[in-house]
C-alpha positions as a Python dict, from the first residue, in 0.01 Angstrom:
ca = {
    (1, 'X'): (0, 0, 0),
    (2, 'X'): (-223, -221, -217),
    (3, 'X'): (-420, -529, -120),
    (4, 'X'): (-169, -748, -302),
    (5, 'X'): (143, -573, -171),
    (6, 'X'): (128, -557, 209),
    (7, 'X'): (395, -361, 388),
    (8, 'X'): (684, -584, 509),
    (9, 'X'): (653, -439, 859),
    (10, 'X'): (288, -550, 876),
    (11, 'X'): (376, -900, 755),
    (12, 'X'): (645, -921, 1023),
    (13, 'X'): (411, -804, 1302),
    (14, 'X'): (147, -1058, 1201),
    (15, 'X'): (403, -1336, 1169),
    (16, 'X'): (540, -1267, 1517),
    (17, 'X'): (183, -1283, 1651),
    (18, 'X'): (134, -1627, 1493),
    (19, 'X'): (466, -1811, 1536),
    (20, 'X'): (547, -2018, 1843),
    (21, 'X'): (800, -1887, 2093),
    (22, 'X'): (1152, -1870, 1945),
    (23, 'X'): (1014, -2018, 1623),
    (24, 'X'): (1172, -1979, 1282),
    (25, 'X'): (1039, -1969, 926),
    (26, 'X'): (1064, -2238, 657),
    (27, 'X'): (1079, -2126, 294),
    (28, 'X'): (852, -2311, 48),
    (29, 'X'): (887, -2334, -329),
    (30, 'X'): (637, -2283, -611),
    (31, 'X'): (525, -2647, -582),
    (32, 'X'): (427, -2587, -221),
    (33, 'X'): (714, -2809, -104),
    (34, 'X'): (968, -2737, 168),
    (35, 'X'): (1303, -2599, 55),
    (36, 'X'): (1466, -2718, 379),
    (37, 'X'): (1578, -2360, 451),
    (38, 'X'): (1497, -2252, 807),
    (39, 'X'): (1567, -1891, 897),
    (40, 'X'): (1457, -1618, 1140),
    (41, 'X'): (1111, -1482, 1062),
    (42, 'X'): (1251, -1136, 989),
    (43, 'X'): (1489, -1280, 727),
    (44, 'X'): (1206, -1474, 564),
    (45, 'X'): (994, -1158, 539),
    (46, 'X'): (1288, -964, 394),
    (47, 'X'): (1344, -1236, 132),
    (48, 'X'): (1003, -1175, -24),
    (49, 'X'): (957, -1552, -59),
    (50, 'X'): (668, -1768, 54),
    (51, 'X'): (724, -1924, 395),
    (52, 'X'): (550, -2109, 675),
    (53, 'X'): (586, -2091, 1050),
    (54, 'X'): (495, -2332, 1329),
    (55, 'X'): (203, -2168, 1506),
    (56, 'X'): (185, -2090, 1876),
    (57, 'X'): (-13, -2307, 2113),
    (58, 'X'): (-292, -2052, 2170),
    (59, 'X'): (-402, -2058, 1805),
    (60, 'X'): (-590, -2307, 1589),
    (61, 'X'): (-519, -2249, 1218),
    (62, 'X'): (-745, -2399, 950),
    (63, 'X'): (-665, -2425, 579),
    (64, 'X'): (-999, -2392, 397),
    (65, 'X'): (-923, -2501, 42),
    (66, 'X'): (-1266, -2607, -86),
    (67, 'X'): (-1608, -2434, -103),
    (68, 'X'): (-1740, -2689, 145),
    (69, 'X'): (-1465, -2609, 398),
    (70, 'X'): (-1512, -2237, 346),
    (71, 'X'): (-1880, -2287, 431),
    (72, 'X'): (-1787, -2473, 752),
    (73, 'X'): (-1547, -2190, 832),
    (74, 'X'): (-1833, -1941, 803),
    (75, 'X'): (-2037, -2152, 1046),
    (76, 'X'): (-1744, -2159, 1290),
    (77, 'X'): (-1712, -1783, 1276),
    (78, 'X'): (-2084, -1737, 1340),
    (79, 'X'): (-2113, -1985, 1627),
    (80, 'X'): (-1780, -1965, 1812),
    (81, 'X'): (-1746, -1708, 2087),
    (82, 'X'): (-1368, -1709, 2054),
    (83, 'X'): (-1204, -1438, 1838),
    (84, 'X'): (-1140, -1542, 1477),
    (85, 'X'): (-943, -1400, 1184),
    (86, 'X'): (-1032, -1490, 824),
    (87, 'X'): (-757, -1442, 567),
    (88, 'X'): (-768, -1463, 188),
    (89, 'X'): (-455, -1649, 82),
    (90, 'X'): (-450, -1702, -293),
    (91, 'X'): (-714, -1957, -391),
    (92, 'X'): (-777, -2062, -31),
    (93, 'X'): (-887, -1905, 290),
    (94, 'X'): (-712, -1944, 625),
    (95, 'X'): (-908, -1919, 948),
    (96, 'X'): (-733, -1844, 1276),
    (97, 'X'): (-911, -1913, 1605),
    (98, 'X'): (-769, -1775, 1928),
    (99, 'X'): (-824, -2074, 2158),
    (100, 'X'): (-605, -1974, 2451),
    (101, 'X'): (-564, -2273, 2684),
    (102, 'X'): (-846, -2465, 2513),
    (103, 'X'): (-673, -2558, 2189),
    (104, 'X'): (-734, -2933, 2214),
    (105, 'X'): (-1105, -2882, 2279),
    (106, 'X'): (-1133, -2641, 1985),
    (107, 'X'): (-957, -2884, 1752),
    (108, 'X'): (-1192, -3161, 1858),
    (109, 'X'): (-1495, -2937, 1798),
    (110, 'X'): (-1392, -2826, 1446),
    (111, 'X'): (-1320, -3189, 1354),
    (112, 'X'): (-1673, -3280, 1467),
    (113, 'X'): (-1806, -3001, 1243),
    (114, 'X'): (-1644, -3159, 937),
    (115, 'X'): (-1295, -3006, 920),
    (116, 'X'): (-1055, -3288, 814),
    (117, 'X'): (-735, -3352, 1005),
    (118, 'X'): (-521, -3228, 717),
    (119, 'X'): (-687, -2886, 731),
    (120, 'X'): (-589, -2833, 1097),
    (121, 'X'): (-243, -2693, 1041),
    (122, 'X'): (56, -2708, 1273),
    (123, 'X'): (247, -2488, 1029),
    (124, 'X'): (95, -2227, 799),
    (125, 'X'): (178, -1913, 601),
    (126, 'X'): (123, -1613, 829),
    (127, 'X'): (-145, -1358, 736),
    (128, 'X'): (-46, -1133, 442),
    (129, 'X'): (275, -1329, 377),
    (130, 'X'): (353, -1391, 7),
    (131, 'X'): (173, -1663, -187),
    (132, 'X'): (404, -1915, -354),
    (133, 'X'): (262, -1824, -699),
    (134, 'X'): (231, -1453, -631),
    (135, 'X'): (-147, -1464, -593),
    (136, 'X'): (-320, -1184, -397),
    (137, 'X'): (-347, -1205, -20),
    (138, 'X'): (-572, -1001, 211),
    (139, 'X'): (-734, -975, 550),
    (140, 'X'): (-1107, -1047, 517),
    (141, 'X'): (-1256, -1021, 865),
    (142, 'X'): (-1137, -825, 1049),
    (143, 'X'): (-982, -633, 761),
    (144, 'X'): (-718, -417, 927),
    (145, 'X'): (-378, -518, 1063),
    (146, 'X'): (-445, -368, 1406),
    (147, 'X'): (-772, -558, 1444),
    (148, 'X'): (-605, -878, 1323),
    (149, 'X'): (-332, -839, 1583),
    (150, 'X'): (-597, -806, 1854),
    (151, 'X'): (-745, -1140, 1747),
    (152, 'X'): (-410, -1318, 1729),
    (153, 'X'): (-294, -1196, 2067),
    (154, 'X'): (51, -1099, 2188),
    (155, 'X'): (360, -1286, 2064),
    (156, 'X'): (426, -1602, 2259),
    (157, 'X'): (699, -1566, 2521),
    (158, 'X'): (950, -1848, 2583),
    (159, 'X'): (937, -2015, 2920),
    (160, 'X'): (1218, -1956, 3167),
    (161, 'X'): (1303, -2324, 3151),
    (162, 'X'): (1184, -2549, 2866),
    (163, 'X'): (868, -2742, 2946),
    (164, 'X'): (1048, -3076, 2921),
    (165, 'X'): (1302, -2967, 3185),
    (166, 'X'): (1027, -2850, 3420),
    (167, 'X'): (853, -3184, 3368),
    (168, 'X'): (1182, -3368, 3433),
    (169, 'X'): (1232, -3177, 3759),
    (170, 'X'): (879, -3233, 3883),
    (171, 'X'): (801, -3584, 3757),
    (172, 'X'): (1139, -3747, 3697),
    (173, 'X'): (1231, -3965, 3402),
    (174, 'X'): (885, -4063, 3278),
    (175, 'X'): (1005, -4145, 2925),
    (176, 'X'): (1298, -4373, 3011),
    (177, 'X'): (1548, -4150, 2834),
    (178, 'X'): (1802, -4192, 3117),
    (179, 'X'): (1749, -4568, 3162),
    (180, 'X'): (1740, -4531, 3539),
    (181, 'X'): (2064, -4328, 3563),
    (182, 'X'): (1950, -4063, 3811),
    (183, 'X'): (2291, -3896, 3830),
    (184, 'X'): (2280, -3818, 3456),
    (185, 'X'): (1927, -3687, 3505),
    (186, 'X'): (2051, -3449, 3774),
    (187, 'X'): (2340, -3335, 3553),
    (188, 'X'): (2096, -3263, 3271),
    (189, 'X'): (1878, -3055, 3503),
    (190, 'X'): (2184, -2865, 3628),
    (191, 'X'): (2305, -2796, 3275),
    (192, 'X'): (1961, -2670, 3169),
    (193, 'X'): (1947, -2440, 3472),
    (194, 'X'): (2293, -2303, 3393),
    (195, 'X'): (2184, -2222, 3039),
    (196, 'X'): (1883, -2039, 3180),
    (197, 'X'): (2127, -1825, 3385),
    (198, 'X'): (2013, -1983, 3710),
    (199, 'X'): (2241, -2021, 4011),
    (200, 'X'): (2378, -2294, 4235),
    (201, 'X'): (2143, -2196, 4525),
    (202, 'X'): (1848, -2241, 4289),
    (203, 'X'): (1977, -2585, 4186),
    (204, 'X'): (2027, -2673, 4553),
    (205, 'X'): (1667, -2572, 4618),
    (206, 'X'): (1545, -2795, 4333),
    (207, 'X'): (1748, -3093, 4457),
    (208, 'X'): (1636, -3037, 4816),
    (209, 'X'): (1265, -3027, 4737),
    (210, 'X'): (1119, -3367, 4829),
    (211, 'X'): (831, -3324, 4585),
    (212, 'X'): (1069, -3307, 4286),
    (213, 'X'): (1110, -3661, 4154),
    (214, 'X'): (1395, -3543, 3929),
    (215, 'X'): (1598, -3500, 4249),
    (216, 'X'): (1545, -3859, 4366),
    (217, 'X'): (1919, -3933, 4368),
    (218, 'X'): (1981, -3650, 4613),
    (219, 'X'): (1696, -3770, 4833),
    (220, 'X'): (1836, -4123, 4839),
    (221, 'X'): (2184, -4001, 4937),
    (222, 'X'): (2035, -3791, 5214),
    (223, 'X'): (1832, -4085, 5344),
    (224, 'X'): (2149, -4296, 5354),
    (225, 'X'): (2324, -4032, 5563),
    (226, 'X'): (2573, -3941, 5291),
    (227, 'X'): (2714, -3597, 5212),
    (228, 'X'): (2440, -3485, 4975),
    (229, 'X'): (2551, -3119, 4977),
    (230, 'X'): (2891, -3209, 4832),
    (231, 'X'): (2724, -3430, 4569),
    (232, 'X'): (2496, -3144, 4463),
    (233, 'X'): (2789, -2905, 4426),
    (234, 'X'): (2990, -3160, 4227),
    (235, 'X'): (2691, -3230, 4004),
    (236, 'X'): (2656, -2858, 3939),
    (237, 'X'): (3025, -2831, 3854),
    (238, 'X'): (3007, -3132, 3622),
    (239, 'X'): (2717, -2988, 3424),
    (240, 'X'): (2856, -2908, 3083),
    (241, 'X'): (2822, -2552, 2962),
    (242, 'X'): (3162, -2419, 2866),
    (243, 'X'): (3287, -2567, 2542),
    (244, 'X'): (2947, -2710, 2450),
    (245, 'X'): (2842, -2595, 2102),
    (246, 'X'): (2469, -2650, 2040),
    (247, 'X'): (2523, -2527, 1685),
    (248, 'X'): (2699, -2855, 1605),
    (249, 'X'): (2380, -3043, 1692),
    (250, 'X'): (2177, -2796, 1486),
    (251, 'X'): (2398, -2837, 1181),
    (252, 'X'): (2415, -3213, 1217),
    (253, 'X'): (2040, -3242, 1249),
    (254, 'X'): (1991, -3016, 945),
    (255, 'X'): (2227, -3236, 740),
    (256, 'X'): (2050, -3551, 854),
    (257, 'X'): (1707, -3418, 760),
    (258, 'X'): (1817, -3299, 416),
    (259, 'X'): (2025, -3604, 319),
    (260, 'X'): (1881, -3870, 81),
    (261, 'X'): (1880, -4183, 299),
    (262, 'X'): (1826, -4460, 47),
    (263, 'X'): (1702, -4811, 114),
    (264, 'X'): (1652, -5003, 437),
    (265, 'X'): (2008, -4941, 557),
    (266, 'X'): (1966, -4571, 489),
    (267, 'X'): (1649, -4553, 699),
    (268, 'X'): (1831, -4734, 979),
    (269, 'X'): (2130, -4498, 961),
    (270, 'X'): (1899, -4196, 970),
    (271, 'X'): (1722, -4336, 1277),
    (272, 'X'): (2057, -4380, 1455),
    (273, 'X'): (2167, -4026, 1366),
    (274, 'X'): (1841, -3873, 1492),
    (275, 'X'): (1876, -4082, 1809),
    (276, 'X'): (2231, -3953, 1864),
    (277, 'X'): (2115, -3594, 1806),
    (278, 'X'): (1838, -3644, 2062),
    (279, 'X'): (2076, -3799, 2314),
    (280, 'X'): (2323, -3517, 2254),
    (281, 'X'): (2045, -3262, 2307),
    (282, 'X'): (1917, -3428, 2623),
    (283, 'X'): (2263, -3461, 2779),
    (284, 'X'): (2411, -3135, 2649),
    (285, 'X'): (2708, -3288, 2474),
    (286, 'X'): (2829, -3300, 2116),
    (287, 'X'): (3005, -3632, 2184),
    (288, 'X'): (2732, -3866, 2310),
    (289, 'X'): (2875, -4169, 2488),
    (290, 'X'): (2610, -4438, 2505),
    (291, 'X'): (2616, -4812, 2456),
    (292, 'X'): (2454, -4970, 2153),
    (293, 'X'): (2166, -5089, 2371),
    (294, 'X'): (2072, -4734, 2466),
    (295, 'X'): (2100, -4614, 2107),
    (296, 'X'): (1880, -4905, 1996),
    (297, 'X'): (1618, -4803, 2252),
    (298, 'X'): (1604, -4442, 2130),
    (299, 'X'): (1620, -4533, 1761),
    (300, 'X'): (1358, -4807, 1810),
    (301, 'X'): (1576, -5072, 1646),
    (302, 'X'): (1544, -5434, 1745),
    (303, 'X'): (1903, -5558, 1774),
    (304, 'X'): (2240, -5432, 1892),
    (305, 'X'): (2404, -5575, 1580),
    (306, 'X'): (2191, -5344, 1365),
    (307, 'X'): (2312, -5042, 1563),
    (308, 'X'): (2678, -5149, 1547),
    (309, 'X'): (2661, -5184, 1170),
    (310, 'X'): (2493, -4845, 1138),
    (311, 'X'): (2758, -4677, 1357),
    (312, 'X'): (3032, -4834, 1145),
    (313, 'X'): (2872, -4705, 822),
    (314, 'X'): (2810, -4359, 965),
    (315, 'X'): (3168, -4335, 1089),
    (316, 'X'): (3305, -4448, 755),
    (317, 'X'): (3086, -4199, 570),
    (318, 'X'): (3199, -3908, 788),
    (319, 'X'): (2881, -3849, 984),
    (320, 'X'): (3050, -3947, 1311),
    (321, 'X'): (3399, -3954, 1456),
    (322, 'X'): (3450, -4253, 1684),
    (323, 'X'): (3634, -4197, 2011),
    (324, 'X'): (3734, -4535, 2159),
    (325, 'X'): (3645, -4598, 2524),
    (326, 'X'): (3926, -4543, 2772),
    (327, 'X'): (3880, -4884, 2931),
    (328, 'X'): (3702, -5214, 2887),
    (329, 'X'): (3334, -5212, 2973),
    (330, 'X'): (3278, -4847, 2885),
    (331, 'X'): (3097, -4724, 2574),
    (332, 'X'): (3270, -4559, 2280),
    (333, 'X'): (3195, -4195, 2215),
    (334, 'X'): (3078, -4064, 1877),
    (335, 'X'): (3146, -3699, 1803),
    (336, 'X'): (2883, -3539, 1581),
    (337, 'X'): (3034, -3398, 1264),
    (338, 'X'): (2822, -3085, 1222),
    (339, 'X'): (2989, -2972, 901),
    (340, 'X'): (2969, -2618, 772),
    (341, 'X'): (2593, -2592, 709),
    (342, 'X'): (2454, -2293, 896),
    (343, 'X'): (2086, -2308, 981),
    (344, 'X'): (1846, -2053, 1120),
    (345, 'X'): (1886, -2218, 1456),
    (346, 'X'): (2241, -2089, 1476),
    (347, 'X'): (2136, -1729, 1407),
    (348, 'X'): (1880, -1690, 1684),
    (349, 'X'): (2135, -1514, 1900),
    (350, 'X'): (2116, -1722, 2217),
    (351, 'X'): (2224, -2051, 2064),
    (352, 'X'): (1985, -2244, 2285),
    (353, 'X'): (1743, -2398, 2040),
    (354, 'X'): (1938, -2720, 2042),
    (355, 'X'): (2100, -2835, 2361),
    (356, 'X'): (1836, -2747, 2618),
    (357, 'X'): (1552, -2638, 2397),
    (358, 'X'): (1329, -2852, 2181),
    (359, 'X'): (1440, -2929, 1825),
    (360, 'X'): (1288, -2711, 1548),
    (361, 'X'): (1039, -2977, 1448),
    (362, 'X'): (907, -3315, 1550),
    (363, 'X'): (1174, -3504, 1352),
    (364, 'X'): (1238, -3731, 1652),
    (365, 'X'): (890, -3882, 1602),
    (366, 'X'): (1038, -4087, 1321),
    (367, 'X'): (1191, -4292, 1603),
    (368, 'X'): (860, -4339, 1783),
    (369, 'X'): (790, -4699, 1896),
    (370, 'X'): (504, -4721, 1645),
    (371, 'X'): (765, -4712, 1367),
    (372, 'X'): (986, -4985, 1513),
    (373, 'X'): (1124, -5244, 1278),
    (374, 'X'): (963, -5582, 1329),
    (375, 'X'): (701, -5520, 1598),
    (376, 'X'): (602, -5177, 1464),
    (377, 'X'): (499, -5034, 1129),
    (378, 'X'): (861, -5001, 1015),
    (379, 'X'): (1104, -4721, 939),
    (380, 'X'): (985, -4670, 580),
    (381, 'X'): (630, -4601, 701),
    (382, 'X'): (779, -4365, 959),
    (383, 'X'): (959, -4175, 682),
    (384, 'X'): (634, -4143, 488),
    (385, 'X'): (443, -4015, 791),
    (386, 'X'): (719, -3768, 874),
    (387, 'X'): (723, -3637, 516),
    (388, 'X'): (347, -3588, 525),
    (389, 'X'): (361, -3420, 867),
    (390, 'X'): (611, -3161, 748),
    (391, 'X'): (435, -3097, 414),
    (392, 'X'): (246, -2778, 348),
    (393, 'X'): (-68, -2955, 226),
    (394, 'X'): (-159, -3287, 62),
    (395, 'X'): (114, -3478, -120),
    (396, 'X'): (85, -3689, -433),
    (397, 'X'): (245, -4032, -463),
    (398, 'X'): (532, -3899, -672),
    (399, 'X'): (607, -3604, -443),
    (400, 'X'): (589, -3830, -140),
    (401, 'X'): (831, -4078, -299),
    (402, 'X'): (1077, -3794, -360),
    (403, 'X'): (1040, -3654, -8),
    (404, 'X'): (1081, -3995, 159),
    (405, 'X'): (1356, -4112, -81),
    (406, 'X'): (1171, -4426, -183),
    (407, 'X'): (985, -4576, -479),
    (408, 'X'): (623, -4507, -566),
    (409, 'X'): (552, -4874, -499),
    (410, 'X'): (682, -4830, -144),
    (411, 'X'): (457, -4526, -109),
    (412, 'X'): (154, -4722, -228),
    (413, 'X'): (216, -5010, 13),
    (414, 'X'): (315, -4784, 302),
    (415, 'X'): (21, -4546, 270),
    (416, 'X'): (-228, -4832, 280),
    (417, 'X'): (-79, -4932, 617),
    (418, 'X'): (-83, -4574, 754),
    (419, 'X'): (-443, -4524, 641),
    (420, 'X'): (-542, -4858, 794),
    (421, 'X'): (-406, -4746, 1133),
    (422, 'X'): (-558, -4398, 1116),
    (423, 'X'): (-229, -4214, 1065),
    (424, 'X'): (-310, -4076, 718),
    (425, 'X'): (-603, -3979, 501),
    (426, 'X'): (-651, -3969, 125),
    (427, 'X'): (-788, -3643, -20),
    (428, 'X'): (-876, -3541, -374),
    (429, 'X'): (-528, -3395, -421),
    (430, 'X'): (-313, -3641, -227),
    (431, 'X'): (-240, -3778, 118),
    (432, 'X'): (-220, -3591, 448),
    (433, 'X'): (-86, -3704, 785),
    (434, 'X'): (-327, -3757, 1073),
    (435, 'X'): (-259, -3734, 1443),
    (436, 'X'): (14, -3628, 1680),
    (437, 'X'): (232, -3797, 1938),
    (438, 'X'): (-74, -3908, 2137),
    (439, 'X'): (-212, -4077, 1825),
    (440, 'X'): (121, -4250, 1767),
    (441, 'X'): (122, -4370, 2129),
    (442, 'X'): (-228, -4512, 2090),
    (443, 'X'): (-145, -4704, 1772),
    (444, 'X'): (183, -4830, 1922),
    (445, 'X'): (-10, -4974, 2216),
    (446, 'X'): (-271, -5132, 1989),
    (447, 'X'): (-19, -5316, 1770),
    (448, 'X'): (209, -5419, 2059),
    (449, 'X'): (506, -5203, 1955),
    (450, 'X'): (499, -5002, 2279),
    (451, 'X'): (509, -5321, 2486),
    (452, 'X'): (806, -5450, 2286),
    (453, 'X'): (990, -5119, 2324),
    (454, 'X'): (941, -5122, 2700),
    (455, 'X'): (1040, -5490, 2721),
    (456, 'X'): (1359, -5409, 2529),
    (457, 'X'): (1446, -5142, 2785),
    (458, 'X'): (1379, -5386, 3070),
    (459, 'X'): (1597, -5653, 2910),
    (460, 'X'): (1879, -5407, 2855),
    (461, 'X'): (1853, -5285, 3214),
    (462, 'X'): (1892, -5642, 3336),
    (463, 'X'): (2206, -5680, 3126),
    (464, 'X'): (2345, -5352, 3264),
    (465, 'X'): (2273, -5452, 3622),
    (466, 'X'): (2429, -5793, 3568),
    (467, 'X'): (2741, -5635, 3421),
    (468, 'X'): (2766, -5386, 3710),
    (469, 'X'): (2723, -5667, 3963),
    (470, 'X'): (2987, -5883, 3802),
    (471, 'X'): (3240, -5599, 3792),
    (472, 'X'): (3168, -5507, 4154),
    (473, 'X'): (3214, -5861, 4276),
    (474, 'X'): (3528, -5911, 4072),
    (475, 'X'): (3673, -5609, 4247),
    (476, 'X'): (3563, -5742, 4585),
    (477, 'X'): (3715, -6081, 4503),
    (478, 'X'): (4050, -5918, 4433),
    (479, 'X'): (4033, -5709, 4750),
    (480, 'X'): (3948, -6010, 4970),
    (481, 'X'): (4214, -6241, 4830),
    (482, 'X'): (3946, -6490, 4725),
    (483, 'X'): (4045, -6493, 4359),
    (484, 'X'): (3973, -6864, 4324),
    (485, 'X'): (3641, -6860, 4511),
    (486, 'X'): (3299, -6856, 4351),
    (487, 'X'): (3107, -6532, 4338),
    (488, 'X'): (2861, -6658, 4598),
    (489, 'X'): (3153, -6740, 4832),
    (490, 'X'): (3280, -6385, 4788),
    (491, 'X'): (2941, -6246, 4882),
    (492, 'X'): (2926, -6466, 5193),
    (493, 'X'): (3279, -6369, 5296),
    (494, 'X'): (3199, -6001, 5265),
    (495, 'X'): (2847, -6003, 5403),
    (496, 'X'): (2948, -5762, 5676),
    (497, 'X'): (3045, -5491, 5429),
    (498, 'X'): (2781, -5518, 5159),
    (499, 'X'): (2406, -5562, 5141),
    (500, 'X'): (2388, -5941, 5130),
    (501, 'X'): (2023, -5964, 5028),
    (502, 'X'): (2062, -5710, 4751),
    (503, 'X'): (2368, -5865, 4589),
    (504, 'X'): (2257, -6225, 4627),
    (505, 'X'): (1929, -6131, 4463),
    (506, 'X'): (2111, -5956, 4181),
    (507, 'X'): (2345, -6250, 4136),
    (508, 'X'): (2070, -6507, 4120),
    (509, 'X'): (1828, -6304, 3906),
    (510, 'X'): (2065, -6121, 3677),
    (511, 'X'): (2356, -6362, 3645),
    (512, 'X'): (2164, -6684, 3687),
    (513, 'X'): (2393, -6825, 3957),
}
């Protein structure tokens, strides 16, 4: 074995020590750009091509591509007590720091020492993996594979349940993804537990634990003296597992991310498709059935008309298959048309990456409130930030225009806005993205986009409650024989069978009567 020709088995061992749990590899071309081809790490190693992986949480990976940064890297190695691995990777050096549970603090410290945001990599070529131009690669310090593996630590193990499911169980719907529908939240928890090979008694234990806010619906039913045990069993039975194909979501998402979405309408259509993929993932269904208001909330679009037009275009273009609602007042369903594209996500073996596991990247951040149309920075700026975030290094104006499917003029205008808000930086060789979801949250609050997104959800919830109230009272009117009476008269006539205060309040506040 020579310094420039590492053994494939060593590359694979090092890659597994670097990549996040259940992570895949992304091939890159000779221009250091993504090919869009995700595959298992072993397949990427066998291909002999250059590839990147998303690194595990315990590591901080730095791309030292200038003499100045290499000097800072030397200082880090001399002053940090944490284990480090220095790798020669073509013209550059890569520095890995084993941070354990202190990753955020380590990132903050290296930034204070002069490491720019673009050099702190979320994805990187693993040690000894091929250079895109065939340049030599080597381990510098430590210099042997066994010592390098000691620094990098053991491969990251997947959690029994995804972190977002555990958070949903413990803290409830903190993100508003269920719009107050606690029954759907419980079904999602049940479906996730089924996919983790958990049992009904375990689900019953979760729903019966008063500290679990995700089980609030069960607690309410119990407090009202209702048959909560039967509800829990029915919820478990309703949780969709059989017949659900997470590969459809994987293929659809892959098609969405690789398609050239041109113009303002294209950016809107992409946002709606990503929103539908996220809703399908959250609710474990390949035929999401949500009203246009809910889709608008997830896609961060301002009006229902915009969503309706996008759904019509997407259906006409074959991205979706519309399934009309069975009755008035219910939402149409839209079946995802996954096509025949097979991605690495479908070859993992367990089929769980989509459905109840996080998507392969942060593509959903393109629908963050900060990139709302109108009150936010806009979808085009979101596309630019997403392209930069997924890039393997700085991007020039031309490359960024190609990646974001827009003109160089749009890039110029958009990048000035992103830089102004601290979401991008200009380097000698191009632009790099800055920040993560916390940064996006902060900017969204500063510019008022977060407030508008939350206000939109509140407004939609009022409409939903008003609609539910009207339908309920129409049914009561028919039952009581008071078809010609006003709604208030119906409430007064039935005050012995319904919560008078609750429904009068809802009538006056939501319906304006």
